[in-house]
N, C-alpha and C positions, 0 to 999 in steps of 0.2 A: 385801626391804629389808635393807641391810647397814649395820651400825654400824661406825664407825671405832674400833677397839680399839687401845690402846697397852699394851705389856707393859713393866713397870718392874722392873729388877733392882737391888737395893740392896746395896752392899758397903761395909765400913769402909775406913779408910786402908790397912790391911794386906792388903786383898783378901779378907777373910773375908765369906762370904755371910751376909746378914742377912734379906732378904725378897725375894720376887718375886710380882708380881700383875699382872693385866690389868684395865683399866677403860676406859670411854669417857667418864669424868668427870674432867677435869684437876684440878678443885677437890678431889675426893676423894683423888686421888693426892698432891697437895700436902700435905693434912692428914695423911695416913698417913706420908709421908716426914718431915714436920716432927716427928711424935711420936717417930720413931726418932732424929732429929737431936738431940733433947733429951738423949739419953744417949750418942750417938756423933756428935759434931759434924762430923767430917771424913768425909763420905760421898761415895761415887761412885755416881751413879744413871745407869743405862744405859736408854735408851728405844728400843724397837723396835716396828715396825708388827706388830700381832697380828691383823689383819683376815683372815678366811678367805674 
């Protein structure tokens, strides 16, 4: 059985790396990114397929 995993890379407006994680739960990803967005509102989030 294969789970569809998505890798999220979070950077601020200047391109500074802030976080990177993989999950198969989009709601969890949104909550985690929103927590960062409280302190750094201008984020760039890159999503890539991380299924092996």
